[in-house]
C-alpha positions as CSV (number, residue, x, y, z in Angstrom):
1,X,-14.3,-23.7,-6.5
2,X,-14.2,-23.7,-2.7
3,X,-17.0,-23.6,-0.2
4,X,-17.1,-19.8,-0.3
5,X,-17.9,-19.9,-4.0
6,X,-15.6,-17.0,-4.6
7,X,-12.0,-18.4,-4.5
8,X,-10.0,-19.4,-7.5
9,X,-8.9,-23.0,-7.9
10,X,-5.9,-21.8,-9.9
11,X,-2.5,-22.0,-8.5
12,X,-2.4,-18.3,-7.6
13,X,-0.5,-17.8,-4.4
14,X,-0.3,-14.0,-4.3
15,X,2.1,-11.3,-5.1
16,X,5.6,-11.8,-3.8
17,X,6.8,-9.5,-1.0
18,X,9.1,-6.9,-2.4
19,X,7.6,-7.1,-5.9
20,X,6.3,-4.0,-7.6
21,X,2.8,-5.3,-7.5
22,X,3.0,-6.0,-3.8
23,X,4.4,-2.5,-3.0
24,X,1.7,-0.9,-5.2
25,X,-1.0,-2.8,-3.4
26,X,0.2,-1.8,0.0
27,X,0.5,1.9,-1.1
28,X,-3.0,1.7,-2.7
29,X,-4.6,0.4,0.5
30,X,-2.7,3.0,2.6
31,X,-4.2,5.7,0.4
32,X,-7.6,4.0,0.5
33,X,-7.5,4.0,4.3
34,X,-6.4,7.6,4.4
35,X,-9.2,8.7,2.1
36,X,-11.9,6.8,4.0
37,X,-11.1,7.8,7.5
38,X,-10.1,11.4,6.8
39,X,-13.6,12.0,5.5
40,X,-15.3,9.9,8.1
41,X,-13.9,11.8,11.1
42,X,-13.1,15.3,9.7
43,X,-16.3,16.9,11.1
44,X,-15.3,15.8,14.6
45,X,-12.8,18.6,14.6
46,X,-15.3,21.3,13.6
47,X,-18.3,20.4,15.8
48,X,-18.2,23.8,17.7
49,X,-18.5,25.6,14.3
50,X,-21.4,23.4,13.2
51,X,-23.2,24.0,16.5
52,X,-22.7,27.8,16.2
53,X,-23.8,28.1,12.6
54,X,-27.0,26.0,13.0
55,X,-27.8,27.1,16.6
56,X,-27.8,23.6,18.0
57,X,-26.5,21.9,21.1
58,X,-23.1,20.1,21.1
59,X,-24.8,16.8,21.4
60,X,-26.9,17.5,18.4
61,X,-23.8,18.6,16.4
62,X,-22.2,15.3,17.2
63,X,-24.9,13.6,15.2
64,X,-22.9,14.6,12.2
65,X,-20.3,12.1,13.2
66,X,-22.8,9.4,14.2
67,X,-24.8,9.8,10.9
68,X,-21.7,8.8,8.9
69,X,-20.7,5.9,11.1
70,X,-24.2,4.6,11.1
71,X,-24.3,4.7,7.4
72,X,-21.1,2.9,7.2
73,X,-22.2,0.2,9.7
74,X,-25.4,-0.5,7.8
75,X,-23.7,-0.5,4.3
76,X,-20.8,-2.9,4.9
77,X,-22.8,-6.1,4.3
78,X,-24.6,-4.8,1.1
79,X,-21.2,-3.7,-0.2
80,X,-19.8,-7.1,0.4
81,X,-22.5,-8.5,-2.0
82,X,-21.4,-6.0,-4.6
83,X,-17.8,-6.9,-4.1
84,X,-18.6,-10.6,-4.6
85,X,-20.0,-9.9,-8.0
86,X,-18.3,-6.8,-9.4
87,X,-14.9,-7.5,-7.9
88,X,-13.0,-6.1,-5.0
89,X,-11.1,-3.3,-6.7
90,X,-14.1,-2.2,-8.8
91,X,-16.4,-2.1,-5.7
92,X,-13.8,-0.1,-3.7
93,X,-13.4,2.3,-6.7
94,X,-17.2,2.9,-6.9
95,X,-17.3,3.3,-3.1
96,X,-14.5,5.7,-2.7
97,X,-15.6,7.8,-5.8
98,X,-19.1,8.2,-4.4
99,X,-17.8,9.1,-1.0
100,X,-15.6,11.9,-2.5
101,X,-18.6,13.3,-4.3
102,X,-20.7,13.4,-1.2
103,X,-17.7,14.9,0.7
104,X,-17.4,17.7,-1.8
105,X,-21.2,18.3,-1.6
106,X,-21.2,18.5,2.2
107,X,-20.0,22.2,2.5
108,X,-23.0,23.1,0.3
109,X,-25.6,21.7,2.7
110,X,-28.2,24.5,3.3
111,X,-29.3,23.2,6.7
112,X,-28.4,20.8,9.5
113,X,-30.9,18.1,8.3
114,X,-29.5,18.2,4.8
115,X,-26.0,17.9,6.3
116,X,-27.0,14.8,8.2
117,X,-28.5,13.3,5.1
118,X,-25.3,13.9,3.1
119,X,-23.1,12.6,6.0
120,X,-25.3,9.4,6.1
121,X,-24.8,8.9,2.4
122,X,-21.1,9.6,2.6
123,X,-20.8,7.0,5.4
124,X,-22.8,4.5,3.4
125,X,-20.5,5.0,0.4
126,X,-17.4,4.6,2.7
127,X,-18.8,1.2,3.8
128,X,-17.5,-0.3,0.6
129,X,-13.9,0.2,1.7
130,X,-13.0,-1.3,5.1
131,X,-14.2,-4.8,4.8
132,X,-13.6,-5.2,1.1
133,X,-10.0,-3.9,1.4
134,X,-8.9,-6.7,3.7
135,X,-10.6,-9.4,1.5
136,X,-8.8,-7.9,-1.5
137,X,-5.6,-8.0,0.4
138,X,-5.9,-11.6,1.5
139,X,-6.7,-12.7,-2.0
140,X,-3.8,-10.8,-3.7
141,X,-0.8,-11.3,-1.4
142,X,1.0,-14.5,-0.2
143,X,-0.6,-15.9,2.9
144,X,2.6,-15.5,5.1
145,X,2.6,-11.8,4.4
146,X,-1.1,-11.0,4.7
147,X,-0.8,-9.9,8.3
148,X,2.0,-7.4,7.5
149,X,0.0,-6.1,4.6
150,X,-3.1,-5.7,6.8
151,X,-1.0,-3.7,9.2
152,X,-0.1,-1.3,6.5
153,X,-3.8,-0.8,5.6
154,X,-4.7,-0.2,9.3
155,X,-1.7,2.3,9.5
156,X,-3.3,4.2,6.6
157,X,-6.6,4.3,8.5
158,X,-4.9,5.9,11.5
159,X,-3.2,8.5,9.4
160,X,-6.5,9.2,7.7
161,X,-8.4,9.6,11.0
162,X,-5.6,11.9,12.3
163,X,-5.3,13.9,9.1
164,X,-9.0,14.5,8.8
165,X,-9.1,16.0,12.3
166,X,-5.9,18.0,12.2
167,X,-6.5,19.5,8.7
168,X,-10.2,20.4,9.2
169,X,-9.7,22.0,12.6
170,X,-7.1,24.6,11.8
171,X,-8.7,25.5,8.4
172,X,-12.0,26.0,10.2
173,X,-10.3,28.2,12.7
174,X,-9.0,30.5,9.9
175,X,-12.2,30.4,7.8
176,X,-15.2,28.2,8.8
177,X,-16.2,24.6,9.2
178,X,-17.3,24.3,5.6
179,X,-13.9,25.2,4.4
180,X,-12.3,22.8,6.8
181,X,-14.3,19.8,5.5
182,X,-13.9,20.9,1.9
183,X,-10.1,20.8,2.2
184,X,-10.3,17.3,3.7
185,X,-12.5,16.2,0.9
186,X,-10.0,17.5,-1.7
187,X,-7.2,15.7,0.1
188,X,-9.4,12.5,0.1
189,X,-10.0,12.9,-3.6
190,X,-6.3,13.0,-4.3
191,X,-5.8,9.9,-2.2
192,X,-8.7,8.2,-4.0
193,X,-7.1,8.8,-7.4
194,X,-3.8,7.3,-6.1
195,X,-5.7,4.3,-4.8
196,X,-7.3,3.6,-8.2
197,X,-4.0,4.2,-10.0
198,X,-1.8,2.0,-7.8
199,X,-4.1,-0.9,-6.9
200,X,-3.2,-4.0,-9.1
201,X,-5.8,-5.7,-11.1
202,X,-7.3,-8.6,-9.1
203,X,-5.9,-12.1,-9.8
204,X,-7.1,-14.1,-6.8
205,X,-10.8,-13.1,-7.2
206,X,-13.5,-15.1,-9.0
207,X,-17.0,-13.5,-9.1
208,X,-20.0,-15.2,-7.6
209,X,-22.8,-15.5,-10.2
210,X,-26.5,-15.8,-9.4
211,X,-27.3,-19.3,-8.2
212,X,-23.6,-20.1,-7.8
213,X,-22.3,-21.0,-4.4
214,X,-24.1,-20.2,-1.1
215,X,-26.6,-17.3,-1.1
216,X,-25.7,-14.0,0.6
217,X,-27.9,-14.9,3.6
218,X,-26.2,-18.3,4.0
219,X,-22.8,-16.7,3.9
220,X,-23.8,-14.2,6.6
221,X,-25.3,-16.9,8.8
222,X,-22.3,-19.1,8.3
223,X,-20.1,-16.4,9.8
224,X,-22.5,-15.6,12.6
225,X,-22.6,-19.2,13.6
226,X,-18.8,-19.7,13.5
227,X,-17.3,-19.4,17.1
228,X,-14.0,-18.2,15.7
229,X,-15.6,-15.4,13.8
230,X,-17.7,-14.4,16.8
231,X,-14.5,-14.3,18.8
232,X,-13.0,-11.9,16.3
233,X,-16.1,-9.8,16.1
234,X,-16.0,-9.5,19.9
235,X,-12.5,-8.0,19.5
236,X,-13.8,-5.2,17.3
237,X,-16.9,-4.6,19.3
238,X,-15.3,-4.5,22.8
239,X,-12.0,-2.9,22.1
240,X,-13.4,-0.2,19.8
241,X,-16.0,0.6,22.4
242,X,-13.4,1.1,25.1
243,X,-11.2,3.1,22.7
244,X,-13.9,5.6,21.7
245,X,-15.0,6.0,25.3
246,X,-11.5,7.0,26.3
247,X,-11.2,9.5,23.6
248,X,-14.7,10.8,24.1
249,X,-14.2,11.7,27.8
250,X,-10.5,12.2,28.4
251,X,-10.9,15.7,27.1
252,X,-13.5,16.5,29.8
253,X,-10.9,15.5,32.4
254,X,-8.2,17.6,31.0
255,X,-10.3,20.7,30.5
256,X,-11.3,20.5,34.2
257,X,-9.0,21.3,37.2
258,X,-6.3,20.6,38.0
259,X,-5.2,20.7,34.4
260,X,-7.7,23.3,32.9
261,X,-6.3,22.9,29.4
262,X,-7.9,24.9,26.6
263,X,-9.9,23.0,24.0
264,X,-7.3,23.8,21.3
265,X,-4.6,21.9,23.2
266,X,-7.0,19.1,24.1
267,X,-7.6,18.5,20.4
268,X,-3.9,17.7,20.0
269,X,-4.6,14.5,21.9
270,X,-5.4,12.9,18.5
271,X,-1.7,13.0,17.7
272,X,-1.6,9.9,19.9
273,X,-3.1,8.2,16.8
274,X,0.4,8.1,15.4
275,X,1.2,5.4,17.9
276,X,-1.4,3.3,16.1
277,X,0.3,3.9,12.8
278,X,3.4,2.4,14.2
279,X,1.8,-0.4,16.3
280,X,-0.5,-1.7,13.5
281,X,2.5,-2.3,11.2
282,X,4.6,-3.7,14.1
283,X,1.8,-6.1,15.0
284,X,1.6,-7.3,11.5
285,X,5.3,-8.2,11.5
286,X,5.2,-9.8,14.9
287,X,2.4,-12.2,13.8
288,X,4.8,-13.7,11.2
289,X,7.2,-14.6,13.9
290,X,4.9,-15.4,16.9
291,X,1.5,-16.1,15.4
292,X,-1.7,-14.0,15.4
293,X,-3.2,-15.1,18.7
294,X,-0.1,-14.4,20.9
295,X,0.2,-11.0,19.4
296,X,-3.5,-10.3,19.8
297,X,-3.4,-11.4,23.5
298,X,-0.2,-9.4,24.1
299,X,-2.1,-6.2,23.1
300,X,-4.4,-6.6,26.1
301,X,-1.9,-5.9,28.9
302,X,-0.5,-3.0,26.7
303,X,-4.0,-1.5,26.7
304,X,-4.4,-2.0,30.4
305,X,-1.0,-0.4,31.1
306,X,-1.9,2.6,29.0
307,X,-5.2,3.0,30.8
308,X,-3.4,2.8,34.2
309,X,-1.1,5.7,33.1
310,X,-4.1,8.0,32.5
311,X,-5.1,7.7,36.1
312,X,-2.1,9.5,37.3
313,X,-2.5,13.3,38.0
314,X,0.4,14.2,35.8
315,X,-0.1,15.5,32.3
316,X,3.1,13.9,30.8
317,X,2.2,10.5,32.4
318,X,-1.4,10.8,31.1
319,X,-0.2,11.6,27.6
320,X,2.3,8.7,27.7
321,X,-0.5,6.4,28.9
322,X,-2.7,7.5,26.0
323,X,0.0,6.8,23.5
324,X,0.6,3.3,25.0
325,X,-3.2,2.6,25.1
326,X,-3.6,3.7,21.5
327,X,-0.8,1.6,20.3
328,X,-2.2,-1.5,22.0
329,X,-5.6,-0.9,20.6
330,X,-4.5,-0.5,17.0
331,X,-2.2,-3.5,17.3
332,X,-5.1,-5.7,18.3
333,X,-7.4,-4.2,15.7
334,X,-4.8,-4.8,13.0
335,X,-4.5,-8.5,13.9
336,X,-8.2,-9.2,14.4
337,X,-9.4,-7.4,11.2
338,X,-6.8,-9.1,9.1
339,X,-7.5,-12.5,10.6
340,X,-11.2,-12.3,10.0
341,X,-11.3,-13.1,6.2
342,X,-8.5,-15.6,6.6
343,X,-10.6,-17.8,9.0
344,X,-13.8,-17.5,7.0
345,X,-15.0,-20.9,5.5
346,X,-17.7,-19.1,3.6
347,X,-18.1,-15.6,2.4
348,X,-14.9,-13.8,3.1
349,X,-16.3,-10.5,2.1
350,X,-19.3,-11.0,4.4
351,X,-16.9,-12.1,7.3
352,X,-14.9,-8.9,7.0
353,X,-18.0,-6.7,6.6
354,X,-19.5,-8.2,9.7
355,X,-16.3,-7.4,11.6
356,X,-16.7,-3.8,10.6
357,X,-20.3,-3.8,11.5
358,X,-19.5,-4.9,15.1
359,X,-16.5,-2.6,15.2
360,X,-18.7,0.5,14.5
361,X,-21.5,-0.8,16.6
362,X,-19.1,-0.9,19.5
363,X,-18.0,2.6,18.7
364,X,-21.6,3.8,18.8
365,X,-23.0,1.9,21.7
366,X,-20.1,1.3,24.1
367,X,-18.5,4.6,23.3
368,X,-21.7,6.3,24.5
369,X,-22.1,3.9,27.5
370,X,-18.7,5.0,28.8
371,X,-20.3,8.3,29.5
372,X,-22.5,6.7,32.1
373,X,-19.5,5.5,34.0
374,X,-17.9,8.9,33.7
375,X,-21.0,10.6,35.1
376,X,-21.1,8.2,38.1
377,X,-17.5,7.6,38.9
378,X,-15.5,10.2,37.0
379,X,-12.4,9.3,35.0
380,X,-11.7,6.2,37.1
381,X,-15.1,4.8,36.0
382,X,-14.1,5.2,32.3
383,X,-10.8,3.5,32.9
384,X,-12.5,0.6,34.7
385,X,-15.1,0.3,31.9
386,X,-12.5,0.3,29.1
387,X,-10.2,-2.1,31.1
388,X,-13.1,-4.5,31.7
389,X,-13.9,-4.5,27.9
390,X,-10.3,-5.3,27.1
391,X,-10.3,-8.2,29.6
392,X,-13.5,-9.5,28.1
393,X,-12.0,-9.3,24.6
394,X,-8.9,-11.2,25.7
395,X,-11.1,-13.9,27.3
396,X,-13.2,-14.2,24.2
397,X,-10.0,-14.6,22.1
398,X,-8.6,-17.4,24.4
399,X,-11.9,-19.3,24.4
400,X,-12.6,-19.1,20.6
401,X,-9.3,-18.7,18.8
402,X,-7.0,-21.3,20.3
403,X,-5.7,-23.6,17.6
404,X,-7.1,-21.3,14.8
405,X,-4.8,-21.3,11.7
406,X,-3.0,-18.1,11.0
């Protein structure tokens, strides 16, 4: 048994690319990502309806998004402990099943406080998917194809995040917000069933028994003390913070003169997520040819170019810039998230969970902080803020990841 206490000493090298098991695993993770992120972000498309029904301010309504992301951030590390003992697929099955149940209960919430409680529980359940999925992937596919497979999973998360918003919004427009999130939860339930059905039985996993291998606290501390892991966590924290800031405040710019777009058209900005679906898969393939660090660093100028495009007072140029920016972000995220468990000397599940913790912490903290720059300097302030975060992420990658094995 290796240092991590969880890896098999058997000559298992992973499913061959092109095999039925490999294809099923990729499809399973795609559906798992879809189910997770469709539920996580569906309420973002129906916030006005929530505010109207409960008679609350928009900022208060937005807590329904924050409650779920907070639950997810706090739960990823405990779920990694479960995954170390019960197994990756079993833990993800429990997590995705519980999340679907909470999602189906959400439309029945009698008041806003009850809704927040259900959303927090839903997010906590979803915390068992993102980190565990990438560890499961790294244990079950051949090393040379792990980055490509990780890109497929990230592509599923982009489709899920987009679908959750684009399904809930129109349904809520026809009926109400409860119907919107109910339909998304039903779609997520179907995706969850497909995940469980398609995911191959684990072959590269060996459970950690009590007293066997390093303790959970030691595995967490080992990753927090590893410079390379900290460099990868910085990617998630900084890049996600800038990404959320851009999407949070670009709508305000486009609803104001000289564009004066209606909110319904502004919501279509989320279609730019499709660029992430493509770039996450593309980045995974490029890492096989060029290595992870060069691809990760190449994403930084792509992000900056996209941001520069959003400064132009031309709607087509702004939209093109947003597509480029989104593609660059998801390409970097695909590489960093898939690399994290690969570089872990101890506690791969904890390494991946910590990446997700910092990723969602960046979303919450830096995504909010971008509003301060918007208030002081307008859209230019947001672009400078997000661009500065991207440059910091690139600098951290150069300083910590040079020479790291892929």
